[in-house]
DOPALUM-142753 format. One record per atom (N, C-alpha, C): x negated, y, z. Coordinates in nm, 4 decimals. Layout:
# DOPALUM-142753
+----------+----------+----------+
|       c1 |       c2 |       c3 |
+----------+----------+----------+
|        X |        Y |        Z |
...
+----------+----------+----------+
This chain:
# DOPALUM-142753
+----------+----------+----------+
|       c1 |       c2 |       c3 |
+----------+----------+----------+
|   3.8520 |  -6.6927 |  14.5114 |
|   3.7590 |  -6.7048 |  14.4179 |
|   3.6273 |  -6.7486 |  14.4583 |
|   3.5699 |  -6.6825 |  14.5584 |
|   3.4336 |  -6.7174 |  14.6015 |
|   3.4195 |  -6.8601 |  14.6510 |
|   3.5175 |  -6.9125 |  14.7126 |
|   3.5201 |  -7.0547 |  14.7662 |
|   3.5086 |  -7.1572 |  14.6559 |
|   3.5685 |  -7.1233 |  14.5378 |
|   3.5683 |  -7.2187 |  14.4246 |
|   3.4475 |  -7.1991 |  14.3432 |
|   3.4074 |  -7.0854 |  14.3061 |
|   3.3016 |  -7.0619 |  14.2091 |
|   3.1619 |  -7.0377 |  14.2572 |
|   3.1429 |  -6.9923 |  14.3785 |
|   3.0172 |  -6.9528 |  14.4202 |
|   2.9434 |  -7.0452 |  14.5133 |
|   2.8077 |  -7.0475 |  14.5082 |
|   2.7306 |  -7.1188 |  14.6142 |
|   2.7352 |  -7.0451 |  14.7451 |
|   2.6931 |  -7.1044 |  14.8468 |
|   2.6992 |  -7.0343 |  14.9745 |
|   2.6294 |  -6.8961 |  14.9921 |
|   2.5101 |  -6.8934 |  14.9305 |
|   2.4343 |  -6.7655 |  14.9381 |
|   2.5128 |  -6.6627 |  14.8591 |
|   2.5527 |  -6.6862 |  14.7413 |
|   2.6213 |  -6.5917 |  14.6503 |
|   2.7629 |  -6.5659 |  14.7212 |
|   2.8271 |  -6.6527 |  14.7806 |
|   2.9563 |  -6.6320 |  14.8475 |
|   2.9385 |  -6.5308 |  14.9549 |
|   2.8371 |  -6.5476 |  15.0363 |
|   2.8149 |  -6.4627 |  15.1492 |
|   2.7861 |  -6.3072 |  15.0874 |
|   2.7064 |  -6.3024 |  14.9895 |
|   2.6896 |  -6.1645 |  14.9326 |
|   2.8093 |  -6.1040 |  14.8811 |
|   2.8826 |  -6.1885 |  14.8008 |
|   3.0084 |  -6.1455 |  14.7420 |
|   3.1076 |  -6.0950 |  14.8392 |
|   3.1233 |  -6.1722 |  14.9530 |
|   3.2274 |  -6.1356 |  15.0566 |
|   3.1769 |  -6.0137 |  15.1301 |
|   3.0479 |  -5.9987 |  15.1554 |
|   2.9982 |  -5.8782 |  15.2357 |
|   3.0090 |  -5.7500 |  15.1559 |
|   2.9756 |  -5.7685 |  15.0225 |
|   2.9850 |  -5.6387 |  14.9388 |
|   3.1230 |  -5.6008 |  14.9087 |
|   3.2205 |  -5.6932 |  14.8950 |
|   3.3507 |  -5.6622 |  14.8704 |
|   3.4185 |  -5.6020 |  14.9868 |
|   3.3698 |  -5.6450 |  15.1079 |
|   3.4236 |  -5.6006 |  15.2305 |
|   3.3822 |  -5.4478 |  15.2424 |
|   3.2610 |  -5.4190 |  15.2106 |
|   3.2220 |  -5.2849 |  15.2108 |
|   3.3019 |  -5.1947 |  15.1138 |
|   3.3244 |  -5.2474 |  15.0007 |
|   3.3977 |  -5.1734 |  14.9002 |
|   3.5419 |  -5.1589 |  14.9328 |
|   3.6052 |  -5.2660 |  14.9832 |
|   3.7584 |  -5.2637 |  14.9964 |
|   3.7876 |  -5.2134 |  15.1482 |
|   3.6853 |  -5.2131 |  15.2298 |
|   3.7144 |  -5.1735 |  15.3707 |
|   3.7783 |  -5.2724 |  15.4557 |
|   3.7871 |  -5.4002 |  15.4113 |
|   3.8473 |  -5.5094 |  15.4928 |
|   3.7930 |  -5.6302 |  15.4381 |
|   3.7991 |  -5.7407 |  15.5111 |
|   3.7502 |  -5.8765 |  15.4631 |
|   3.8433 |  -5.9256 |  15.3498 |
|   3.7735 |  -6.0109 |  15.2656 |
|   3.8542 |  -6.0561 |  15.1523 |
|   3.9752 |  -6.1410 |  15.1963 |
|   3.9585 |  -6.2037 |  15.3104 |
|   4.0728 |  -6.2872 |  15.3575 |
|   4.1982 |  -6.1901 |  15.3851 |
|   4.1838 |  -6.0734 |  15.4331 |
|   4.2863 |  -5.9775 |  15.4498 |
|   4.3338 |  -5.9281 |  15.3179 |
|   4.2478 |  -5.9039 |  15.2326 |
|   4.2779 |  -5.8526 |  15.0953 |
|   4.3596 |  -5.9597 |  15.0200 |
|   4.3272 |  -6.0870 |  15.0349 |
|   4.3891 |  -6.1896 |  14.9562 |
|   4.5283 |  -6.2196 |  15.0013 |
|   4.5710 |  -6.1587 |  15.1113 |
|   4.7090 |  -6.1868 |  15.1608 |
|   4.8100 |  -6.1206 |  15.0615 |
|   4.7662 |  -6.0384 |  14.9685 |
|   4.8599 |  -5.9824 |  14.8731 |
|   4.8790 |  -6.0720 |  14.7509 |
|   4.8140 |  -6.1972 |  14.7545 |
|   4.8175 |  -6.2798 |  14.6268 |
|   4.9603 |  -6.3078 |  14.5883 |
|   5.0454 |  -6.3441 |  14.6928 |
|   5.1822 |  -6.3796 |  14.6650 |
|   5.2528 |  -6.2681 |  14.5830 |
|   5.2229 |  -6.1383 |  14.6146 |
|   5.2838 |  -6.0301 |  14.5366 |
|   5.2255 |  -6.0311 |  14.4006 |
|   5.1014 |  -6.0594 |  14.3912 |
|   5.0351 |  -6.0671 |  14.2552 |
|   5.1011 |  -6.1699 |  14.1711 |
|   5.1398 |  -6.2771 |  14.2188 |
|   5.2104 |  -6.3785 |  14.1371 |
|   5.3419 |  -6.3311 |  14.0993 |
|   5.4102 |  -6.2711 |  14.1804 |
|   5.5447 |  -6.2216 |  14.1486 |
|   5.5297 |  -6.1092 |  14.0383 |
|   5.4317 |  -6.0289 |  14.0465 |
|   5.4029 |  -5.9139 |  13.9552 |
|   5.3670 |  -5.9686 |  13.8141 |
|   5.3197 |  -6.0936 |  13.8106 |
|   5.2807 |  -6.1585 |  13.6942 |
|   5.3982 |  -6.1947 |  13.6075 |
|   5.5203 |  -6.2085 |  13.6672 |
|   5.6345 |  -6.2715 |  13.5866 |
|   5.6743 |  -6.1852 |  13.4669 |
|   5.6811 |  -6.0536 |  13.4834 |
|   5.7401 |  -5.9629 |  13.3574 |
|   5.6285 |  -5.9788 |  13.2555 |
|   5.4987 |  -5.9522 |  13.2722 |
|   5.4153 |  -5.9720 |  13.1593 |
|   5.4163 |  -6.1036 |  13.1013 |
|   5.4200 |  -6.2195 |  13.1789 |
|   5.4248 |  -6.3478 |  13.1245 |
|   5.5494 |  -6.3703 |  13.0355 |
|   5.6484 |  -6.3164 |  13.0745 |
|   5.7769 |  -6.3282 |  12.9964 |
|   5.7657 |  -6.2506 |  12.8597 |
|   5.6936 |  -6.1445 |  12.8570 |
|   5.6657 |  -6.0693 |  12.7359 |
|   5.5751 |  -6.1539 |  12.6505 |
|   5.4762 |  -6.2196 |  12.7150 |
|   5.3852 |  -6.3107 |  12.6384 |
|   5.4702 |  -6.4221 |  12.5710 |
|   5.5526 |  -6.4851 |  12.6437 |
|   5.6250 |  -6.5956 |  12.5923 |
|   5.7220 |  -6.5531 |  12.4777 |
|   5.7698 |  -6.4246 |  12.4870 |
|   5.8542 |  -6.3815 |  12.3791 |
|   5.7702 |  -6.3639 |  12.2512 |
|   5.6443 |  -6.3140 |  12.2700 |
|   5.5648 |  -6.3067 |  12.1538 |
|   5.5142 |  -6.4358 |  12.0968 |
|   5.4969 |  -6.5348 |  12.1827 |
|   5.4660 |  -6.6752 |  12.1389 |
|   5.5828 |  -6.7290 |  12.0601 |
|   5.6984 |  -6.7065 |  12.1042 |
|   5.8192 |  -6.7632 |  12.0309 |
|   5.8530 |  -6.6749 |  11.9092 |
|   5.8074 |  -6.5535 |  11.9036 |
|   5.8427 |  -6.4682 |  11.7930 |
|   5.8175 |  -6.5178 |  11.6525 |
|   5.6993 |  -6.5930 |  11.6381 |
|   5.6754 |  -6.6508 |  11.5084 |
|   5.6931 |  -6.8018 |  11.5028 |
|   5.7610 |  -6.8539 |  11.6034 |
|   5.7967 |  -7.0012 |  11.6093 |
|   5.6908 |  -7.0818 |  11.6911 |
|   5.5840 |  -7.0125 |  11.7468 |
|   5.4928 |  -7.0768 |  11.8305 |
|   5.4183 |  -7.2012 |  11.7668 |
|   5.3281 |  -7.2530 |  11.8333 |
|   5.3020 |  -7.2378 |  11.9746 |
|   5.2043 |  -7.1309 |  11.9936 |
|   5.1453 |  -7.0682 |  11.8899 |
|   5.0556 |  -6.9546 |  11.9020 |
|   5.1196 |  -6.8251 |  11.8697 |
|   5.0506 |  -6.7206 |  11.8909 |
|   5.0873 |  -6.5826 |  11.8683 |
|   5.1342 |  -6.5697 |  11.7153 |
|   5.0601 |  -6.6241 |  11.6253 |
|   5.0821 |  -6.6190 |  11.4816 |
|   5.1564 |  -6.7412 |  11.4242 |
|   5.2248 |  -6.8086 |  11.5244 |
|   5.3010 |  -6.9319 |  11.4864 |
|   5.2096 |  -7.0494 |  11.4913 |
|   5.1769 |  -7.1100 |  11.3787 |
|   5.0987 |  -7.2339 |  11.3765 |
|   4.9441 |  -7.1972 |  11.3672 |
|   4.9125 |  -7.0744 |  11.3419 |
|   4.7731 |  -7.0277 |  11.3213 |
|   4.7110 |  -6.9798 |  11.4502 |
|   4.5994 |  -7.0398 |  11.4932 |
|   4.5314 |  -6.9990 |  11.6054 |
|   4.4588 |  -6.8715 |  11.5774 |
|   4.4551 |  -6.7758 |  11.6677 |
|   4.3956 |  -6.6391 |  11.6486 |
|   4.3224 |  -6.5859 |  11.7778 |
|   4.2566 |  -6.4837 |  11.7622 |
|   4.1845 |  -6.4169 |  11.8717 |
|   4.2688 |  -6.3986 |  11.9962 |
|   4.3931 |  -6.3577 |  11.9761 |
|   4.4896 |  -6.3411 |  12.0882 |
|   4.5087 |  -6.4692 |  12.1629 |
|   4.5136 |  -6.5710 |  12.0908 |
|   4.5279 |  -6.7022 |  12.1614 |
|   4.4125 |  -6.7360 |  12.2437 |
|   4.2924 |  -6.7002 |  12.1965 |
|   4.1611 |  -6.7266 |  12.2601 |
|   4.1761 |  -6.6477 |  12.4096 |
|   4.2193 |  -6.5262 |  12.3971 |
|   4.2173 |  -6.4474 |  12.5146 |
|   4.3126 |  -6.5015 |  12.6216 |
|   4.4340 |  -6.5354 |  12.5855 |
|   4.5309 |  -6.5960 |  12.6677 |
|   4.4810 |  -6.7293 |  12.7183 |
|   4.4283 |  -6.8170 |  12.6324 |
|   4.3738 |  -6.9422 |  12.6745 |
|   4.2723 |  -6.9389 |  12.7810 |
|   4.1809 |  -6.8333 |  12.7664 |
|   4.0677 |  -6.8079 |  12.8552 |
|   4.1215 |  -6.7755 |  12.9843 |
|   4.2270 |  -6.6838 |  12.9925 |
|   4.2868 |  -6.6443 |  13.1183 |
|   4.3504 |  -6.7657 |  13.1877 |
|   4.4201 |  -6.8459 |  13.1149 |
|   4.4897 |  -6.9692 |  13.1703 |
|   4.3810 |  -7.0560 |  13.2210 |
|   4.2708 |  -7.0756 |  13.1530 |
|   4.1676 |  -7.1744 |  13.1900 |
|   4.1078 |  -7.1172 |  13.3280 |
|   4.0747 |  -6.9896 |  13.3318 |
|   4.0228 |  -6.9334 |  13.4469 |
|   4.1257 |  -6.9611 |  13.5708 |
|   4.2484 |  -6.9350 |  13.5560 |
|   4.3454 |  -6.9500 |  13.6540 |
|   4.3529 |  -7.1008 |  13.6974 |
|   4.3387 |  -7.1834 |  13.5995 |
|   4.3448 |  -7.3301 |  13.6203 |
|   4.2189 |  -7.3752 |  13.6990 |
|   4.1007 |  -7.3208 |  13.6763 |
|   3.9802 |  -7.3594 |  13.7407 |
|   3.9752 |  -7.3032 |  13.8839 |
|   4.0448 |  -7.1927 |  13.8997 |
|   4.0516 |  -7.1318 |  14.0371 |
|   4.1624 |  -7.2047 |  14.1240 |
|   4.2402 |  -7.2916 |  14.0512 |
|   4.3362 |  -7.3661 |  14.1296 |
|   4.4645 |  -7.2883 |  14.1540 |
|   4.4928 |  -7.1751 |  14.0744 |
|   4.6075 |  -7.1002 |  14.1085 |
|   4.7017 |  -7.0868 |  13.9829 |
|   4.6787 |  -7.1663 |  13.8812 |
|   4.7711 |  -7.1715 |  13.7608 |
|   4.9026 |  -7.1996 |  13.8032 |
|   4.9118 |  -7.3183 |  13.8818 |
|   5.0359 |  -7.3693 |  13.9182 |
|   5.1242 |  -7.2614 |  14.0004 |
|   5.0528 |  -7.1960 |  14.0823 |
|   5.1173 |  -7.0802 |  14.1662 |
|   5.1871 |  -6.9783 |  14.0684 |
|   5.1096 |  -6.9459 |  13.9682 |
|   5.1547 |  -6.8452 |  13.8805 |
|   5.2709 |  -6.9034 |  13.8020 |
|   5.2638 |  -7.0234 |  13.7472 |
|   5.3603 |  -7.0806 |  13.6711 |
|   5.4929 |  -7.1172 |  13.7455 |
|   5.4756 |  -7.1447 |  13.8779 |
|   5.5919 |  -7.1671 |  13.9700 |
|   5.6888 |  -7.0320 |  13.9802 |
|   5.6374 |  -6.9164 |  13.9498 |
|   5.7180 |  -6.7997 |  13.9489 |
|   5.8028 |  -6.7799 |  13.8339 |
|   5.7766 |  -6.8542 |  13.7232 |
|   5.8502 |  -6.8375 |  13.5999 |
|   5.9724 |  -6.9376 |  13.5955 |
|   6.0669 |  -6.9123 |  13.5230 |
|   6.1818 |  -6.9995 |  13.5053 |
|   6.1336 |  -7.1110 |  13.4161 |
|   6.2094 |  -7.2153 |  13.4136 |
|   6.1660 |  -7.3359 |  13.3378 |
|   6.1442 |  -7.3016 |  13.1909 |
|   6.2182 |  -7.2340 |  13.1223 |
|   6.2011 |  -7.1967 |  12.9774 |
|   6.0787 |  -7.1283 |  12.9600 |
|   6.0355 |  -7.0278 |  13.0245 |
|   5.9128 |  -6.9526 |  13.0081 |
|   5.7997 |  -7.0410 |  13.0545 |
|   5.8079 |  -7.1196 |  13.1588 |
|   5.6972 |  -7.2047 |  13.2000 |
|   5.6593 |  -7.3078 |  13.0985 |
|   5.7624 |  -7.3631 |  13.0359 |
|   5.7415 |  -7.4628 |  12.9332 |
|   5.6757 |  -7.4135 |  12.8138 |
|   5.7001 |  -7.2851 |  12.7678 |
|   5.6349 |  -7.2195 |  12.6561 |
|   5.4885 |  -7.1995 |  12.6914 |
|   5.4537 |  -7.1625 |  12.8067 |
|   5.3172 |  -7.1391 |  12.8574 |
|   5.2484 |  -7.2715 |  12.8570 |
|   5.3011 |  -7.3673 |  12.9141 |
|   5.2443 |  -7.5049 |  12.9248 |
|   5.2157 |  -7.5541 |  12.7878 |
|   5.3197 |  -7.5513 |  12.6983 |
|   5.2967 |  -7.6014 |  12.5623 |
|   5.1811 |  -7.5345 |  12.4962 |
|   5.1769 |  -7.3983 |  12.5147 |
|   5.0768 |  -7.3254 |  12.4480 |
|   4.9338 |  -7.3674 |  12.4918 |
|   4.9190 |  -7.3814 |  12.6276 |
|   4.7940 |  -7.4219 |  12.6883 |
|   4.7499 |  -7.5615 |  12.6407 |
|   4.8378 |  -7.6447 |  12.6222 |
|   4.8133 |  -7.7854 |  12.5766 |
|   4.7719 |  -7.7786 |  12.4325 |
|   4.8375 |  -7.7031 |  12.3569 |
|   4.8052 |  -7.6924 |  12.2095 |
|   4.6581 |  -7.6215 |  12.1973 |
|   4.6195 |  -7.5417 |  12.2886 |
|   4.4827 |  -7.4768 |  12.2792 |
|   4.3738 |  -7.5809 |  12.3124 |
|   4.4063 |  -7.6866 |  12.3574 |
|   4.2988 |  -7.7949 |  12.3942 |
|   4.1874 |  -7.8114 |  12.2878 |
|   4.2251 |  -7.8361 |  12.1701 |
|   4.1187 |  -7.8637 |  12.0727 |
|   4.0337 |  -7.7324 |  12.0447 |
|   4.0855 |  -7.6088 |  12.0683 |
|   4.0086 |  -7.5029 |  12.0509 |
|   3.9210 |  -7.4510 |  12.1629 |
|   3.9488 |  -7.5122 |  12.2789 |
|   3.8749 |  -7.4735 |  12.4058 |
|   3.7349 |  -7.5309 |  12.4047 |
|   3.7124 |  -7.6241 |  12.3251 |
|   3.5773 |  -7.6857 |  12.3040 |
|   3.5291 |  -7.7664 |  12.4267 |
|   3.3933 |  -7.7549 |  12.4415 |
|   3.3315 |  -7.8191 |  12.5499 |
|   3.3823 |  -7.7808 |  12.6837 |
|   3.3895 |  -7.8750 |  12.7796 |
|   3.4415 |  -7.8396 |  12.9121 |
|   3.3368 |  -7.8934 |  13.0172 |
|   3.2146 |  -7.8905 |  12.9807 |
|   3.1096 |  -7.9448 |  13.0665 |
|   2.9933 |  -7.8335 |  13.0966 |
|   3.0270 |  -7.7121 |  13.0985 |
|   2.9316 |  -7.6164 |  13.1284 |
|   2.9897 |  -7.5045 |  13.2061 |
+----------+----------+----------+
């Protein structure tokens, strides 16, 4: 995350303070990312079941709601960090397609993308 979002000065501070908190460098801590992707599968399958529950593409079917904003925000963050594909690769095709369709349908609601 620091490599993608932070300027050099902020990155140095972030890495230094997290190392103090975690007791090891972020590079060591980040080695658990693959396990995190695997652990995301079960909750994402629950999310896709909720999305399909009312016919999708949103949690309330055709109506966009606050729950959709929360999920769209998470997916946008993962996308900007460059890890959304890693998360989606862990899902089977059926669940992956539901998440991708949801994210595409959220496009008009995500608003400006220049700030």
